[in-house]
N, C-alpha and C positions, 0 to 999 in steps of 0.2 A: 504493500500500500504506500503510495507516494503521498507525502504530506503536501506537496505543491498542488496537486490536482483535487484536493478535497474541498468540499464546501466549507464555508465559515463554521466553526464549531461553537456551540453554545458555551457560555462561561461555566455553567454548572456541570458540564460534562455530559449532556444528553446528546444522543445521535438522532437525527431525523429518522422517522420510521422506515423509510425506504432504504436509507443507508444502514440502519441497524439491522434490517433483515438481510441485506446483502453481505455486510461485513461480519455480522455475528454468526450467521450460519446455524449451528446446532441449536435446536430447540425453538427457534423463532417461528419456523414454518408451522409448528404445531399449535400456534396460538389460538386458532379458531377450530380446533379439531375435537371439540366436545369433550367427553370424558377422557379421551386419550391425552389431553393437555394437562392432566393433573400434575404429573411430575414436573413438567417444564413450567407450568404456571406458577409453581411454588418458587422456581428459580428466577426471582425478579431481576431484571437487568439492572446493573449498577447505574445505567444511564437512563433509566425509565422515567426519571423525574420530569423531563421535558417532552416526553412523547406526546403526539397529538391525541386529543380525546377520541375515543372509539364511538361508533354509532350506538344508538339505544338498543340494548339487547339484554336478554336474561342471562345473568352470569352466576354460576355456582360459587357460593361463598368460599373463598380460600381460607385455610386455617388461620392465616394472619389477620384476615378480615373479621373473623368471628368476634374477637375481643374488641376490635376497633368499633364495630357496629353496635355493640351491646349498649353503650351509653345512649346513642341516638335513639335506638328502638325503644328502650325503657322510658326515655323522656317523652317520646311522641305517642306512645301507645294509648294514653288517656285522652287524646284529642279526637274530636270529630273533624275529619279532614275537609277543610275548605282551602282554597288556594292561598287566601290571606293568612289563615291560621297556620298553615304549613310553613309559609315563609317566615312568619314571626317566630315560631318555635325553633325552626332550623337556625335562625340568626342567633337566638339566645343560647342554643346548645353549642353552636360553633364558637361563640364568644367564651363560654365556660371551658370548652375543650382547649381552645387556644391558650387560655390563661393557665389551666392546670398543666398542660403538656409543654409549656414554654421551657425549652432546654436550658440547663445551666451552662454558662459559657465554658467551653472546653479550653483548658490551659494548653500552652504550646511551649516547646523548647525555646530557650532564649536565643539560640543560634544553631546553625548547622553543626558546628563543632561539638556541642554538647550532645546532640542527637547521635552523631557518629560514635562518640565516646561511649554512649550507653549501649549501642549495638555491639561494638567491639568488646567492651568490658564484659557483657553477658557471654559473648562467644568464646573469649579467651579466659579460661579459668584454671583451677588447680590441675584439672585433668591434662592440660597441655604440658605441665611440668612433670607430673608423676605417672601418667598412664601412657602418653604417646611414646616417649623414649623406650619404655619397657616393652610395649608391643612391637616397636620397630626392631628391637634387638632380637626378640623371640620369633619374629615372623619374616625373616629373610632380609632385614636391613634395607638395602636399596630397592629390593622388590616391593617391600611394604610401602615405601615412599612413592614408587611409580603407581601402584594401585590406588593409594590414597589421593594423589593428585588427579588421576583420571576421574575417580568418583566425586571428588570435590567440585570439579568444574562441569561435569556432565549431569550430576544429580543434585549435589549440594547447592550450587549457585541458583539453578532454576527454582528450587524449593524456597530458598531464602527470598528470592525475588517475588515469588507468589505470595508468601506471607506478608512481606513488607508492603507490596502493592495493595493487598486486600485491606490491611489496617489503615494505610494512608488514604485510600479512596473512601472508605466507609467511616473512618475516624471513630472506631469502636474497638474494644478488646475482643478476645477470641470468642467469647460467648455471643456477643452481638453480631460479629462479622459473619459467622457461619449460619446464623438464623436468617440473615438477610439474603445471603447467597442462595440458600435453599433450606427451608424449615425442616425438610426431611433429614438433614444432617446437622441439625442444631445441637445434637449431643456432642459433637466434636469439641466445641468450646468448653463444655463441662468436663470432658475427658482431659483436655489440656490443663484446665484449672486443677483437677485432681492430681495430675502429674506434678505440677508446680508445688502443690502443698507437700507431697511426699518427698520430693527431691530437696525442697528447702529445709525440711526437718532434719535430714541427715547430711546435707551439704554444709549446713551451718556448723556441724561438728568438725569438719575439715578446717574451717576458718578458726574455730576455737582451739584446735591443736596448734595451728600456726601462732595464734596469740599467746598460748602458753609458752611455746618455745621462744617467742620474741621477748616475753617478760623475763624468762630464765637467762636470756642472753646478756642481761645487764649485771653479770657477775664475772669475777676473775679469780681463779680459773673457772671455765665453763663447767657446769655441773655434770655434763656427760663426758668430760675429758678423762676423768679418773673413776675407778671403782670406789664406791663408798666403803668406809671401814666400820667394823663392829667390835664390840668388847667381847673377846673370846675367852677370857679367863678372869678369875677373881683378883688377879694381880693388876688388872687394868691394862692388859696388853691389847692393842687394837690391830686387827688384821683385816685385809680386804674381804668383802662379802664373797663367800665361796660361789654363790650363784652367779655373781658378776665375773669372777675369774675364769669360769668355764666358757664364757663368751666374751664379746667385746663390750666395752663400757657404754658405747653408743646404743647398742642393741638392748642392753640391760636397762638403760635409762628410758628407752622407748616403751618397752613392755611393762617394766616393774615400777618405774617412777611416774611416768606420764599417764599411761593407760591403766595402771594397776590391773593388768590383764589377768583374767581367770584362765585356768587351764582348758576349760571347755565352755561352749556357749550355754550349756545348761546351768552353769554356775553363775547366776545373775548377780544378785546382791543389789544394794542401794546405789544411787548415783554417787560417783566419786566427787568429793567436795571441790577440789581445785578445778576439775573439768566442768562442774556445774557453774562455778564462778566464771570460768572462761566463756561458757555458753551464754551466761547472762551478759557479760561484757560484749560478746559478739552481737547479740540481738539488740543491745542498747545502741551500739554503733550503727547498726542497720536502721534502727528506728530514728535516730538523730539525722541520718543521711536522707531520710525520706519524709520526715514529719511535716515539712513545709511544701510537699509536693515537688514539682519539677524544679522549683527555685533552689531548694537545698540539694536535691539530687544532682542537678547539673553542675553545681560548684564542687561537690564531693568527687565527681567523676574525673575532674582534672588531675586530682591526686591519685585516686585509686586505679586509674587506667594508665596514665602517662608514666608514673613513677616506676611500676614494674618493668616497663620497656627499657627505661634508662638503666635500672639495676641489672636487668638481664644482659644488656649490651656490655656493661662493665664486667660482669661475670664471664662473658664469652672471651673477652680479651685476656682476663686473668687466667682462665682455665686453659687457653691455648698455649700459654707459656709454661705449663706444668710438664714435668718429666713424664713421659709415657702417654701424653695426650695424642701423639701421632698414631699410636697403636689403636687407641679407642676410635679415632676417626676412620682409620683404615677398616676396622670392623664394621663401622656404620655403612661405608660405601660398598662393602662387599655384597654383591647381588647374587642371590640364590635363584637360579632359573626355575627350579622345581616349585618355589613359592608362588610363582605367577600362575601356576595351574592348580593350585590347592584351593578347594572351596572353603576350607576352614580359614585360610588366610584372608580370603575375600570377605568372609563373614565377620571376622574380627575387625577388619579394616572398616567395614560398613558400620559396625557398632561404634567404633571410635569416632567416625565421621559424624554420626548423629548425636552422640554424647558430647562431642567437642563443639560443633557448630551450633547445635541447638534448635533445629526445626522440630515442630510438634509441641513445644512447650507453650506456645502462644505468646511468648515474650517479645518476639520480633513484631508480631501484630500489634501488641499493646504499645510498644515503644514508638512504632511508626504512626500510631493514631494521633500523636501529638505534633506531627510535622505537617506543614501546608501540603495540599494536594498536588501542587505543581512541582514538588521535589522529585528529583531524578532518582527513583529507587533502584533503577537498573545498575547505575554506577555504584550505588550504596551496597548492593548485594555483592558485587565484585570486590569492592573495597574491604568489606568485612571478611570475605573469603580469603583474600590475599594477605590481610593482616593476621588472620588466624593461622594461615600457613606459615607466614614469616615467624610468628611467635613460636609455633610448634617446631620449626626447623632450628631456630636459635636455641630453644631449650634443649632440643635433641643434641645439637653440637656441644652445648655446655655439659650435658649429662654424660655423653660418650667420652669427652675429653677428661672429665673427672673420673669416670669409671676406668679409663685407660691408665690414668695416674695411679688410682688405688690398686688396680691389678698389678701394675709394675712394682709398687711398694710391697704388696703381699708376696710377689714372686721373689723379690730380694730377700725378704724375711725367710722364705722357704729355702733359698740358697744358703743363707747363713746358718739356718737350723741344721741343714744336712751336713754342712762343713763341721759344725760342732759335734754332730753325731759321729762322723768319721774320726775326729780327733779322739773322742772317748773310746771308740772301738780299737783304735791303734794303741792307746794307753793301756787297755786291758788285754792286749794280745790277740784280739779277735781278727784284726786286719794287720797286714804287714806294714812296716814304716813307709814303704813306697807309696802307700795310699794317702799319705798326709797331704792336705790341700796347701797350696802356696800362700804365703803371707799376703800377697797382693790381692787375693780374693776378697779380703775384708775391706779393702779400699774401693774396689769396683766389682762387686759380685756379678752384675749383669754381663760384663764382658769376659770375666775370667772363669766363671763356674763351668760353662759348657766346654771351653777349651781344656780345662783341668780334667773333666770326666773323659772327654774324647782322647786325651793324651795318655791315659793309663793303659798299661798292658791289658790285653783282652781278658786274661784269667783274673787279674786283680779287679778290673772294671766290673766283671760279672759279680764278684763277691761284694763289691762296694754297693752296687745297685740293689742288691737284695735287702739292704738295711736302710735305704733312702726312700723318701716320699717323692712322688712325681711333682716337679715344679714346672707347670705349663702355663704360659701367659694367657692363652685362650681359656683354659679351664678356670683360672683365677677370675677372669673377666665374667665368665658365666656365673660364678658364685656371687660376685659382687652385684650382678644384675638379676639376682634371684627373685625379686619381688617388686611390686609397684610401690612399696613404701620407701622408694629411693629418695623421695623429697624430704623425708624426715630422718632416715637412718644414714643414707649415703652422704647427704649434705653435711650432717654433723661429723661424719668421718673426714670429709674434706676440710671442714673448718679447722679441725685439730692440727692439720699439717700446714695451714696458712700462717704467715706471720701476721700478727694482729688478729687473732681468732675472734675476739670479742666484737670488733668492728664488722668483720665479715658475717658473723652470726646475726648481728642486728639487721644488716641490710638484706640478707637472704630471707630471713623470716618476716621482715617488713614487706618484702616483695610478695611472699606467699600469702600473707594476710590481706594485702591489697588486691591480689588476684581473686581471693575468696570474696572480698567485699563487693567488687564490681560484678561478679557473677551473681551474688545474692541480690543485688539491686535489680538486675535484670529479671531474675526469677520472681522477686516480689512484685515487679510491675505486672507480671503475668497473673498475679493473685489480686492485687488491689484494683487495677484498671477494670477487669470484668465485674468486680463487685460494685464499683462506682457507676459503670454503665448500666448494670442491671437494676440497681437501686440508686436512682439519680440523687436522692436526698443525701447520700453519703458523700457526694462531692462537695457539699457545703461544710462537711465535718471531716476534712482530710486528716487533721491532727488526731482526733479520737479514733478514726478508723485505723490509722497506721499504728498507733499505740496498742489498740485492741488486737490487731492481727499479729504484731510482733510478740506480744505477751502470750497469746495462745500458741504461737509457734515455738516459743521458748519452752513452755510447759511440755509440749509434745516432743521436743528434742531431748528432754532429759533421759529418755529411755536409752539413748545412745551414749550417755555419760556413765552408764553402769560398767562394771569390770568386763562384761561380755559385749559391750556396746560396739566395739570395733568390728566384731564378727557379724553383727547385724548390718553395719555399714557396708561391709564386703558383700553380704547377701543381696542387698538392694542394688548396690552399684555394679556388681558383676553379673547378676542373674535376672534382676527384675526390670531395670530401667529401659533396656533396649527394646524389649518386646512390645510394651504399650506404645512407645514412640513410633515404631515401625507401623503399627496398626493405625494410629492416628494420622500419620503422614500419608499412608495409602488412601484413607478415606478422603482426606483433604485433596490429594492429587486427583483422584478419580472424580470427586464432586466438581472440582473446578474444570477439569479437562473434558469430562463426558456428560455430566448433568447440567452444569451451567454452560459449558462450551468454551473450549480454549480460544476459539476465534472471537467469541463475544468478550471474553476477559481481555484479550489483547486489544480489542477495539476500545474497551473502557480505559485501558492504560494509555493507549495512543491519545485519546482525548485528554486524559489527565496530564500527560507529559507534553503534548503538543508536537510530537514528532513520531515518525514511523519506527517500528521495532522489527528486528529480524524474525522471520517466520520460523526459525529453528526452535524457538521456545515452544511453539505449538507442538512440534514433533517430539521434543523432549518431555513435555508434560503429558502428551497423549500416548506415547509409545514407550520410550526408554525408561523414564522414571517409574511408572507403575510396575513394569516387569522386574526391574532391579529391586525395588522395594518388596515386591511379593516374594522374590527369591530369598532375600535377606530375612524376611519374616518367617518363611517356612523353614529355612535352615536353622535359624535361631530356635524355633519351636522344637524341631527335631533334636537339636543339641541338648535342650533342657530335658526332653523326655527320655532320651537314650542314655545319657551319661549321668553319673552321680554328681551332685553338686558338693563341692568341698571348700574348705577354708584353711588358711594357715593359722595355727594356734601356737601359743607359747607353752612349753612344757617346763615347769619350774624345777622338776626333779633332775632334768638333764641340761637345763639352761640352753635349750635349742628349740628351733621352730619345727613343728610337726604338722603334717597334713591330716586333717580329720574330715569325716563325712558329716554333713549337716544332719541333724536328727529329723525324724518324720514330721514333727510339728513345724519345723522350719520350712519343709517342703509344702505343707498345707498353707502356712502363712504366705509363702511365695505365690501359690496358686490363687489364694483369696485376693491378694493385692493386685495381681494381674487382671483378674475378672472384675474387681471393683473399679479399676481404672478404665477398662474398656467398656464396661456395662452401660454408661450413659449414652453411648452412640446407638446401640439397638433399642434401648429403652425409650429414648426420645423419638426415634423413628416410629415405634409402636404407638407412642402417645399421639403423634400427628396423624397416624393412620386411623386411630380411634376417633379423633376429632372430625376427620373427613367422613368416615363411614357412619358415625353416629353423632351428627351435629347437635349441639344444645338447642332445644326448641325455643323460639322466640314467638310468643303468642300475642296476637292483636285481633280483637273481636272474635276470639275463639279459633282463629286460623293459625297454622304454623308457617312461618316464613322460612323458606329454604332458598328461594331465588330472589335476587335483589336486582331490580332494573338498574342498568348502568346508563346514565345520561351524561351529557357534557358536564353538568354541574357535579355529578357524583364521581366523575373520574378525576376531579381536581381536588386539591387540598381544601380543608374547611376554610382557611383564611382567604384563599383566592375566590371561592364561591361567594363568600360574604361580601367581599369587595366588589365583585361583578354585579351582584344584586343592588348594592348601593349606587353604583354608577348608572345602572338601568333606571332606578327610581329617579335619580337626578335628571336624566335625559327626559323622562316622562313629564316631570315638573316644568322643565324648560319649554316643552312643546305646549 
C-alpha cells in the first residue's frame, strides 16, 4: 500500500468504508451475512469510529451492546411513545450517560525517552544476567546464539510490535484491549493479568536477594570471603565451621546464611527474618517508584535502567583483562552443529526468548497505552529487541570471561595440589625421586605442569598419574557453570579475586537490584493499568491503589522467604512460566491474524502511523509465528509430562548440592497454577457464548426485545445524536 496514493485519512484513525473493506480484507465481507457474522461482528474494527452510518435494519444485539443498551431501555420502558416524548427522554438519558461515562483523563509519559526506558527496563531483567549465559553454555554456545537471534527477529519482534500497537491504538491495558479487538477472546487480558500477579510475587524475591547482598557489601572483609568460625571447645578455641570447609565460602554463604536453605522442599518453616525484611524493602521501593503514577515512575527509570548498562559496560572491560578470560570467550564462540538440529535446544531457546523479552505479560500493552497514537511503535519494537540482545550479549561476554578466569584459577589450584601430592609420595617412598616436580612449577603452574608430566619417563609417568586428579580446563569451566545461580555465587567468587572487592561488590549488586526494579515496574504496570481501566474510579486514587497492590503482593511473596522458598522459585521459573505465556501469545496471535484480520490490523496501524508498512508482518503473524508458537507449546507440554521435574537442593550433611525430584504435591501445584492461568480464556469465551445464545430479556409492554432497529441516529454516539437533534431544532426555529 502506497501512502502517496491514499485518500486523506481521518484524524481519529477511521478508514472510509470502501477503503476499509478493500484494505482490511478478512472478516469485513461478512458484515451483512446474518448469523454467520457473529464472530466477525464481535471483532470491531479499531477504525470503526468514523465509519459511515448503515441503513435502517434489524440488527442482532452484540454482546457488547447488551450492557450499553440496558440503561436506555430501562429508562424508556415506562413511557408511552410519542415522537416528542421519545426525543425528550432520549436527550435526558444521553445527557446522564455522557456525564456518568465521561472518561478520566489518561496520563501520558513525559517524553519518548521515559517510554522507551520503561519498555527496555521491563524487557531486560535479572534473567538476562543469570539465565541467558547459563543456557548459552549448556546449549551449544554459538549455536544457541544463532537460534536465539533468528527467533528474536522472526517471532519476537512481530509479537512485540503487535502488543505495542494494540495498546497504543486503543490506549487501554491488556484486559480492555482484547475485549475491544474481539469479546470472544476477552479472557486473554485476565490471563495476562494473572501471569503478572504470579510472576511479580516470586520475581520480587530475586530483587530482595540482590538487596540483601548489596547491604552485606558494605563490610570489610566481605562476609562471604571467609568461612565463619565457631567455638569448638571449652577452652574457647575457634575453628572454621566444618560445613563451610567442605565447600566454598561463597556457596556456604548463599545457602546457609542468605537462604537458610532447608535440605528438602518439604521442610518449610516460617519466613526467614532478614529475607522478609529485604522483601519489605523491595516492595517499598517499588511502591515509592510508582505511587505518583507515571510522574514518579518515569524519573525512577532513568536510574534503574541506565545505571545497569553503565555498570555492565565497566564490568565487561574489567573482566576482559582477567587471566583466562580468553578461554571463556573461546568456549562461548565454539559452535556445536548438532545443537542446530536439536528440538530440545530450540525449545529452551524459545523459553528464554519469551521469558526475556516478555510478550504475553500484557506489560508492553499497558506501557504503550500511555504514549500518543502517532508514535512509531515499529521502531520501538526493534529498539527494545536490539537493546535486549545487546544486554544479553554483554552479560554473556562478562559471565564467560569471569567463568574462564575462575576455571583457570581452579585449574592452577589443581596443578599445585597434584604437585604437593607427588612430593609427599616421593617423601614416603611410594614414587621414585625422579618424579619430583621442578621448583619453577610453583611460579607458573599453567605453563610448567603439562611439560613436567609429559617429560617423565613412561613407566614413572604411569605411576604418577595413578595418584593424581585430572586437571582439565574445560571440565573446570563446566563445574563453574553448573547452575543458573551464577549471578549470586559466581559473582561473589569473582569479587574475592578483584582488588577493591568491596567497591566491586557494591556496584555489581547495585546493578542486579536495579535490573530487578525496572523489571518489577514493568510487571506492575501490567497489574495496575488493567485495574484502572476496568474500574475507572481507581485512576483518581492512584496512591491508594499502588499502596494496596504492593502491600498485598508483599504478603503473598512471603511464602518465598521461607527456608524452602528458593525451591518454589525454581519450580515456577523453570517449569510453570513458559507454558501459560506460550498459550496466551498463541491466542493473541491467532485472534489478531485470523479473527480480527492481519490486513485490517495493518490498515489500522498504517492510519495510526501515517505511512505504509511492509506486508511481511502479515505473513509473519498469519503463518510463521503461530506455527513456531504451537510447536514450542506442544514440546514444552510434552517435556513436562514425560520427564520428572527436579530441583537443586542443599545437603547440609555433605555440604554439597544434590538433585532431588519434586514431590507429588509440587506437581499438583504446578498443574493447578497452569490451569488457573489459562482458564480465563475459555471461561470468558463461554461467558460471551452464553450471552449471545441466551440474551437477558428486556421487557417493554410485555414484549421481549431481541432486535434493535439501527438508524442513522442509533449508529452514532449519544453525544453526537444529541447535538444533531439540537441543530435540527435550531434550523426549524429559524424557518
